[in-house]
C-alpha positions in Angstrom: 0.0 0.0 0.0 1.3 3.5 -0.9 1.6 6.5 1.4 -1.3 8.0 -0.6 -3.4 5.0 0.2 -2.4 5.1 3.8 -3.4 8.8 3.9 -6.8 8.1 2.4 -7.4 5.2 4.9 -6.4 7.4 7.8 -8.6 10.2 6.7 -11.6 7.9 6.4 -11.0 6.5 9.8 -10.7 9.9 11.5 -13.8 11.0 9.7 -15.8 7.9 10.8 -14.7 8.3 14.4 -15.7 12.0 14.5 -19.1 11.4 12.8 -20.2 9.5 16.0 -19.1 12.3 18.3 -20.7 15.3 16.3 -23.7 15.4 18.6 -21.4 16.7 21.3 -20.0 19.5 19.2 -20.7 23.2 19.3 -22.4 25.1 16.5 -19.0 26.4 15.2 -17.5 22.9 15.2 -20.5 21.6 13.3 -20.1 24.3 10.7 -16.5 23.4 10.3 -17.5 19.7 10.0 -19.9 20.5 7.2 -17.3 22.5 5.3 -14.7 19.6 5.7 -17.3 17.1 4.6 -17.8 18.9 1.3 -14.1 19.2 0.8 -13.5 15.5 1.8 -16.1 14.2 -0.7 -14.4 16.2 -3.5 -11.0 14.9 -2.3 -12.0 11.3 -2.3 -13.6 11.5 -5.7 -10.4 13.1 -7.1 -8.2 10.7 -5.3 -9.7 7.8 -7.2 -8.8 9.5 -10.5 -5.4 10.6 -9.3 -4.2 7.1 -8.4 -3.5 6.6 -12.1 -1.9 10.0 -12.7 1.4 11.4 -11.6 1.9 14.8 -10.1 -1.7 15.2 -9.3 -1.3 12.7 -6.4 1.2 15.0 -4.7 -1.3 17.9 -4.7 -4.1 15.7 -3.5 -1.7 14.4 -0.8 -1.2 17.9 0.5 -5.0 18.5 0.5 -5.5 15.2 2.3 -3.1 16.2 5.0 -4.9 19.5 5.4 -8.2 17.7 5.7 -6.7 15.4 8.4 -5.6 18.5 10.4 -9.2 19.9 10.1 -10.6 16.7 11.5 -8.0 16.8 14.3 -9.1 20.4 15.2 -12.7 19.2 15.4 -11.7 16.3 17.6 -9.7 18.6 19.9 -12.7 21.1 20.1 -15.1 18.3 21.0 -12.7 17.0 23.8 -12.2 20.6 25.1 -16.0 21.3 25.3 
């Protein structure tokens, strides 16, 4: 499995874990969640296409890392509330 595949799997796992906890989140955190969900759906669709192309994967890898950080911010906010 490639680093890119690992990133996608990690992103999906964090997303699934947080989905269960969203009922505890503040309004602001829920708004960030909705924004990230839209971006994540686009990322996952593009990631499938990028697996066969070169160069595009690097840019999507960066986006995936950014999304992971967003989910981590949400997790931290839920824990702190």
